[in-house]
KOLBAMAR-837573 format. One line per 4 residues: number of its first residue (from 1); their letters; for each residue x, y, z of C-alpha. Coordinates in steps of 0.2 Angstrom, whole numbers, plus 5000, padded with zeros to 4 digits. Last residue first. Layout:
REM residues N
NUM	A	X Y Z ~ ...
END
This chain:
REM residues 506
506	SRAF	5144 4928 4995 ~ 5141 4941 4981 ~ 5129 4955 4984 ~ 5111 4952 4980
502	WRAL	5101 4964 4969 ~ 5113 4969 4956 ~ 5124 4954 4958 ~ 5110 4942 4955
498	SSQL	5104 4953 4940 ~ 5122 4953 4932 ~ 5123 4934 4935 ~ 5107 4931 4926
494	EKGA	5112 4943 4912 ~ 5129 4934 4910 ~ 5122 4917 4908 ~ 5105 4910 4903
490	AAAS	5104 4902 4886 ~ 5099 4885 4892 ~ 5085 4893 4903 ~ 5077 4899 4887
486	TDAW	5062 4911 4888 ~ 5071 4922 4901 ~ 5066 4933 4916 ~ 5076 4944 4927
482	AVIG	5071 4955 4942 ~ 5053 4950 4944 ~ 5046 4958 4959 ~ 5039 4948 4973
478	DPRV	5046 4958 4987 ~ 5060 4945 4990 ~ 5066 4948 4972 ~ 5060 4935 4959
474	LLAE	5073 4928 4946 ~ 5063 4919 4932 ~ 5066 4904 4921 ~ 5059 4895 4906
470	FGLD	5045 4907 4902 ~ 5031 4906 4890 ~ 5017 4909 4902 ~ 5023 4894 4912
466	KTPR	5007 4886 4917 ~ 5006 4870 4928 ~ 5024 4874 4933 ~ 5038 4861 4931
462	GHIY	5051 4861 4944 ~ 5068 4868 4949 ~ 5068 4880 4964 ~ 5084 4889 4969
458	RVRD	5081 4900 4985 ~ 5091 4916 4984 ~ 5100 4923 4999 ~ 5110 4909 5007
454	KWPA	5110 4900 4990 ~ 5119 4913 4981 ~ 5135 4904 4976 ~ 5125 4889 4970
450	AQES	5113 4898 4958 ~ 5124 4897 4943 ~ 5127 4879 4946 ~ 5108 4875 4948
446	LRQQ	5103 4885 4932 ~ 5101 4870 4920 ~ 5092 4858 4932 ~ 5085 4849 4918
442	SSFD	5068 4850 4909 ~ 5068 4869 4912 ~ 5056 4878 4924 ~ 5070 4885 4934
438	LLVG	5063 4898 4947 ~ 5076 4908 4956 ~ 5068 4915 4972 ~ 5073 4929 4983
434	HGDL	5071 4927 5002 ~ 5057 4934 5013 ~ 5053 4918 5022 ~ 5035 4917 5015
430	LLDG	5042 4920 4997 ~ 5042 4901 4992 ~ 5024 4898 4997 ~ 5018 4913 4987
426	LTTK	5027 4906 4972 ~ 5016 4891 4973 ~ 5020 4873 4978 ~ 5006 4861 4972
422	DTLR	5019 4847 4967 ~ 5015 4852 4949 ~ 5022 4869 4952 ~ 5011 4884 4954
418	FDPA	5016 4901 4947 ~ 5008 4916 4957 ~ 5012 4929 4943 ~ 5027 4940 4948
414	TRGI	5025 4958 4952 ~ 5032 4969 4939 ~ 5050 4976 4936 ~ 5053 4962 4922
410	LPQE	5036 4956 4915 ~ 5037 4968 4900 ~ 5054 4962 4894 ~ 5062 4979 4889
406	SGLD	5074 4979 4903 ~ 5083 4993 4913 ~ 5075 4989 4930 ~ 5062 5003 4928
402	YRHF	5049 4998 4941 ~ 5032 4992 4934 ~ 5016 4995 4943 ~ 5002 4984 4937
398	LGSS	4996 4974 4951 ~ 4991 4988 4963 ~ 4973 4987 4958 ~ 4971 5006 4956
394	RRYV	4979 5011 4940 ~ 4976 4995 4931 ~ 4958 4995 4937 ~ 4955 5013 4931
390	QTTG	4963 5009 4914 ~ 4951 4994 4912 ~ 4936 5005 4915 ~ 4942 5017 4902
386	DSTR	4946 5005 4889 ~ 4930 4995 4892 ~ 4920 5012 4891 ~ 4911 5018 4906
382	LLDR	4926 5029 4911 ~ 4924 5039 4895 ~ 4906 5043 4898 ~ 4908 5047 4916
378	VWHQ	4922 5059 4912 ~ 4912 5067 4899 ~ 4897 5070 4910 ~ 4908 5075 4925
374	LAPA	4916 5089 4914 ~ 4899 5095 4908 ~ 4892 5095 4926 ~ 4908 5104 4933
370	NPGP	4908 5119 4921 ~ 4898 5131 4932 ~ 4907 5126 4947 ~ 4909 5111 4959
366	NMAA	4926 5102 4960 ~ 4923 5083 4958 ~ 4933 5081 4942 ~ 4947 5091 4949
362	VQAR	4947 5081 4965 ~ 4948 5065 4955 ~ 4963 5071 4945 ~ 4972 5077 4961
358	SWDL	4970 5059 4968 ~ 4977 5051 4953 ~ 4991 5064 4953 ~ 4996 5059 4971
354	VAAG	4995 5041 4966 ~ 5007 5044 4951 ~ 5019 5053 4963 ~ 5019 5039 4975
350	VPHR	5023 5026 4961 ~ 5037 5038 4955 ~ 5045 5039 4973 ~ 5044 5020 4975
346	EATY	5057 5014 4963 ~ 5071 5027 4964 ~ 5067 5031 4982 ~ 5070 5012 4987
342	TDLL	5083 5010 4973 ~ 5096 5020 4984 ~ 5095 5006 4997 ~ 5103 4994 4984
338	DDPA	5118 5006 4980 ~ 5132 4998 4988 ~ 5126 4980 4984 ~ 5119 4972 5000
334	DGRV	5127 4959 5011 ~ 5131 4970 5026 ~ 5117 4963 5037 ~ 5110 4980 5039
330	TAAL	5110 4984 5021 ~ 5102 4967 5017 ~ 5088 4972 5030 ~ 5086 4989 5022
326	KWGL	5083 4981 5005 ~ 5072 4967 5012 ~ 5060 4980 5021 ~ 5060 4994 5009
322	NMAD	5050 4987 4995 ~ 5037 4978 5006 ~ 5036 4994 5017 ~ 5033 5006 5003
318	GIGL	5020 4994 4995 ~ 5011 4994 5012 ~ 5011 5013 5012 ~ 5004 5014 4994
314	NLGQ	4990 5002 4999 ~ 4986 5012 5015 ~ 4984 5028 5004 ~ 4976 5022 4989
310	GGLP	4958 5022 4993 ~ 4952 5030 4977 ~ 4949 5047 4986 ~ 4958 5047 5002
306	SHIH	4966 5064 4999 ~ 4985 5065 4997 ~ 5000 5063 5008 ~ 5017 5056 5004
302	AADG	5033 5051 5013 ~ 5027 5052 5031 ~ 5011 5045 5024 ~ 5019 5028 5021
298	ALLV	5038 5027 5022 ~ 5052 5038 5026 ~ 5071 5035 5029 ~ 5084 5042 5040
294	RGHR	5102 5036 5040 ~ 5108 5049 5028 ~ 5092 5058 5021 ~ 5081 5045 5012
290	YTTA	5064 5046 5004 ~ 5068 5060 4993 ~ 5058 5075 4987 ~ 5045 5071 5001
286	QMAR	5028 5072 4994 ~ 5013 5083 4996 ~ 4994 5082 4991 ~ 4982 5093 5002
282	DTFS	4966 5084 4999 ~ 4959 5088 5016 ~ 4955 5079 5032 ~ 4942 5079 5046
278	SALH	4937 5067 5060 ~ 4921 5062 5069 ~ 4915 5051 5083 ~ 4897 5049 5091
274	VEKL	4888 5064 5083 ~ 4870 5065 5088 ~ 4853 5070 5082 ~ 4859 5075 5064
270	TVET	4845 5083 5054 ~ 4843 5083 5035 ~ 4836 5099 5028 ~ 4843 5094 5010
266	GSVR	4855 5102 4997 ~ 4867 5088 5001 ~ 4883 5099 5002 ~ 4875 5113 5012
262	RLIT	4864 5102 5023 ~ 4879 5091 5027 ~ 4890 5106 5031 ~ 4878 5114 5043
258	QLHE	4875 5097 5051 ~ 4893 5094 5053 ~ 4895 5111 5062 ~ 4880 5109 5073
254	CTLQ	4885 5092 5078 ~ 4902 5099 5084 ~ 4919 5094 5076 ~ 4929 5104 5089
250	QTRD	4942 5116 5081 ~ 4960 5112 5081 ~ 4957 5105 5063 ~ 4954 5122 5057
246	FTGG	4943 5121 5042 ~ 4950 5131 5027 ~ 4953 5117 5015 ~ 4948 5128 5001
242	DFDM	4930 5127 5005 ~ 4925 5113 4994 ~ 4915 5103 5007 ~ 4918 5084 5005
238	MGLY	4907 5073 5016 ~ 4907 5055 5023 ~ 4894 5048 5035 ~ 4893 5031 5043
234	GELP	4879 5029 5055 ~ 4877 5010 5053 ~ 4888 5003 5040 ~ 4877 5001 5024
230	TRLY	4887 5016 5017 ~ 4883 5034 5015 ~ 4893 5047 5005 ~ 4893 5065 5002
226	MGTP	4900 5076 4989 ~ 4902 5095 4985 ~ 4891 5110 4981 ~ 4883 5105 4964
222	TLQF	4881 5087 4971 ~ 4890 5071 4969 ~ 4882 5057 4979 ~ 4893 5042 4983
218	GMPL	4882 5028 4990 ~ 4866 5027 5000 ~ 4852 5039 4998 ~ 4850 5054 5010
214	QHPD	4833 5060 5015 ~ 4828 5043 5022 ~ 4841 5046 5036 ~ 4829 5057 5046
210	AFTV	4834 5060 5063 ~ 4852 5053 5059 ~ 4863 5046 5072 ~ 4882 5049 5068
206	KAVY	4898 5041 5065 ~ 4909 5054 5056 ~ 4920 5056 5041 ~ 4924 5074 5035
202	GTFL	4933 5081 5020 ~ 4939 5099 5018 ~ 4941 5104 5001 ~ 4953 5113 4988
198	PETG	4969 5109 4997 ~ 4987 5115 4993 ~ 4999 5106 4981 ~ 5016 5098 4982
194	VFSF	5032 5099 4992 ~ 5040 5091 5007 ~ 5059 5094 5009 ~ 5066 5082 5022
190	GSLT	5075 5091 5036 ~ 5077 5077 5049 ~ 5066 5085 5062 ~ 5052 5088 5050
186	RVTS	5052 5071 5043 ~ 5054 5062 5059 ~ 5039 5072 5067 ~ 5028 5066 5053
182	RGGD	5012 5076 5051 ~ 5006 5064 5037 ~ 5010 5049 5047 ~ 5023 5042 5059
178	CGVL	5032 5029 5048 ~ 5049 5037 5049 ~ 5062 5025 5047 ~ 5078 5026 5058
174	WRAP	5094 5017 5055 ~ 5110 5011 5064 ~ 5101 5013 5081 ~ 5102 5023 5097
170	HDQA	5086 5025 5107 ~ 5087 5039 5119 ~ 5074 5040 5133 ~ 5066 5055 5141
166	GATV	5051 5056 5130 ~ 5057 5048 5113 ~ 5074 5053 5108 ~ 5080 5045 5092
162	TVTQ	5099 5043 5089 ~ 5106 5039 5072 ~ 5122 5029 5070 ~ 5137 5027 5059
158	EDQT	5140 5043 5048 ~ 5131 5054 5061 ~ 5113 5056 5066 ~ 5102 5066 5078
154	VATV	5084 5065 5080 ~ 5073 5074 5094 ~ 5056 5073 5101 ~ 5048 5057 5095
150	PAGR	5032 5052 5104 ~ 5033 5037 5116 ~ 5016 5033 5123 ~ 5019 5015 5116
146	VISV	5035 5005 5115 ~ 5034 4991 5103 ~ 5048 4978 5103 ~ 5049 4966 5088
142	GLAA	5053 4948 5093 ~ 5046 4939 5077 ~ 5030 4934 5086 ~ 5027 4951 5092
138	ARET	5028 4958 5074 ~ 5016 4945 5068 ~ 5003 4949 5081 ~ 5005 4968 5078
134	LVGT	5003 4965 5060 ~ 4986 4955 5062 ~ 4979 4968 5074 ~ 4985 4983 5064
130	VAEL	4976 4976 5049 ~ 4960 4972 5059 ~ 4959 4989 5068 ~ 4963 4999 5052
126	STMF	4948 4991 5045 ~ 4944 4979 5030 ~ 4936 4980 5013 ~ 4943 4968 5000
122	GDMA	4955 4967 4985 ~ 4954 4954 4972 ~ 4965 4939 4965 ~ 4974 4934 4981
118	PGPL	4972 4915 4983 ~ 4977 4910 4966 ~ 4973 4911 4947 ~ 4987 4917 4936
114	RYAL	4989 4935 4929 ~ 5003 4939 4917 ~ 4993 4951 4906 ~ 4978 4961 4910
110	AAPD	4973 4968 4894 ~ 4964 4952 4888 ~ 4953 4953 4904 ~ 4944 4969 4897
106	IDAA	4936 4977 4912 ~ 4917 4981 4909 ~ 4911 4968 4921 ~ 4920 4978 4934
102	DLTI	4906 4991 4934 ~ 4912 5008 4939 ~ 4905 5020 4952 ~ 4908 5038 4949
98	GAFH	4913 5046 4965 ~ 4929 5053 4958 ~ 4934 5036 4951 ~ 4925 5022 4960
94	GLSR	4926 5004 4966 ~ 4932 4990 4955 ~ 4926 4973 4961 ~ 4925 4956 4954
90	PRPA	4941 4956 4944 ~ 4939 4943 4929 ~ 4945 4926 4934 ~ 4963 4921 4930
86	QDAD	4964 4907 4918 ~ 4962 4888 4915 ~ 4957 4886 4933 ~ 4968 4874 4944
82	PDAG	4972 4888 4956 ~ 4954 4890 4960 ~ 4952 4909 4964 ~ 4954 4920 4979
78	VTAA	4945 4936 4986 ~ 4927 4931 4987 ~ 4931 4913 4991 ~ 4941 4920 5006
74	DVGS	4925 4925 5014 ~ 4928 4942 5023 ~ 4925 4946 5041 ~ 4940 4957 5042
70	AKLL	4949 4947 5056 ~ 4946 4932 5045 ~ 4952 4940 5030 ~ 4967 4946 5039
66	QQLM	4972 4928 5046 ~ 4969 4921 5028 ~ 4981 4934 5021 ~ 4995 4933 5033
62	GRRY	5007 4921 5025 ~ 5020 4934 5019 ~ 5016 4932 5001 ~ 4997 4932 5005
58	FTEA	4999 4949 5013 ~ 5007 4956 4998 ~ 4994 4948 4986 ~ 4980 4956 4996
54	SGAN	4990 4973 4995 ~ 4991 4971 4976 ~ 4973 4966 4975 ~ 4968 4982 4983
50	LGRL	4965 4984 5002 ~ 4950 4996 5006 ~ 4948 5004 5023 ~ 4935 5007 5036
46	GLPL	4942 5014 5052 ~ 4928 5026 5053 ~ 4915 5012 5054 ~ 4923 5002 5061
42	AALP	4938 5003 5072 ~ 4954 5013 5069 ~ 4946 5030 5074 ~ 4943 5023 5092
38	PHPD	4961 5020 5095 ~ 4966 5002 5100 ~ 4984 5002 5105 ~ 4981 5017 5117
34	AERE	4998 5025 5122 ~ 4999 5036 5106 ~ 5017 5041 5101 ~ 5022 5024 5095
30	LVVV	5041 5019 5095 ~ 5045 5003 5086 ~ 5060 4994 5091 ~ 5069 4982 5078
26	SCGA	5083 4969 5079 ~ 5087 4963 5062 ~ 5085 4944 5057 ~ 5077 4945 5040
22	LALE	5060 4941 5047 ~ 5063 4955 5060 ~ 5066 4967 5046 ~ 5050 4962 5037
18	GALF	5040 4962 5053 ~ 5045 4980 5057 ~ 5041 4985 5040 ~ 5023 4979 5042
14	LGVP	5021 4987 5059 ~ 5027 5004 5053 ~ 5016 5003 5038 ~ 5001 4997 5047
10	GAGA	5002 5010 5061 ~ 5015 5008 5075 ~ 5025 5024 5071 ~ 5043 5029 5072
6	IVVD	5054 5014 5067 ~ 5071 5011 5075 ~ 5083 4999 5066 ~ 5098 4989 5070
2	HM	5095 4991 5089 ~ 5109 4997 5101
END
């Protein structure tokens, strides 16, 4: 019997599998598709954007350089000199509702607790590159991946959950559904999935244009929708505000896509050939809880929304990073009783905020007689320094703050990449998935308090090149600051309380 069965070998399932295996859990991943290299995962339709928060996550597990190489991205465009006096201004920002924003308008003073390091910016990649890197990691850690194994039944009791895939039963202590927006695990396990119905049907396609000069590059908002062209050869994206009525069981023919494109673009552009195409909607739904008994959800199985803003993959990676160490500690039996409950408590509000972020963009793009006026005012607001900075804070993945019961503004946020004078970074210390207690004091003042936790929390004493005013910090395995203090000499009950909250006593 495995410790954990994961349904779905996409990026979220594979990342979670690696986290669990890193912590010593036995894991099997069941993937319904037999082909490990689906065409939709490759460029151009597999194009995805990782935000700075996801880049940081891959860095903290030692996979960033490998992913940059697989994505064809120069590491210098993502990182920064760790000896720099301050973190650089973000280089890229993307768009809001098809409105391209200038990263030069971001106010760096509003981005507190950033230190220069290898993961300062997001970058463009592909599903193929991400799953390739994560598959390699999972295999190296001993994860078993079974392909061509769709889940058909789920039963559970107080001790185990049994997953049927094809003709084979897979008993385990826990099941995590990472099987996408149409999650079978979610349906079979009785999760409530609520939200809002779609306003548009979206399309992505690889096509051959007869007359591409009729369509300019970039996001193009029109009186009837939106279309997108990128430098990737043949890439086409469209949004048709039809109420989401297109039936996904229908074939995406060249004639249908050309009709939509002509309506949305207001041109007579001609498509010579469609090589590959897929459709989606802006249906925005979320599970009311991410856990039912011994079944949990992550990624699109827990929440779906439109791809506007490129938050879906990033949100799922965040789920996996948050859940992995908590589920592993629960499996090992050394977790506080309520540790697993904090997964829903922390990640559900983040998911809800992303759904609203998506809905707001759809509302701003929705055609109608009032649309030009709304888009004008949104454009003006977002081109202010405050507006641009707010978009970055909402979309970068670096400024989520979990409510951990403290008013200290760093607690509950991702930790800065502190660098010690011996060149060791916090990212280096998080590679093995343990918690870290950083003691920056002149003496090892916290060593005795850390001793009982040494099998779960790494105690590090040293001077940082920049301490940001802190004398000590406790960082969870997912890189979140659980406790921080400006005077290590005064640390006592609060530190012990935080250690006990996140790591059961030895």
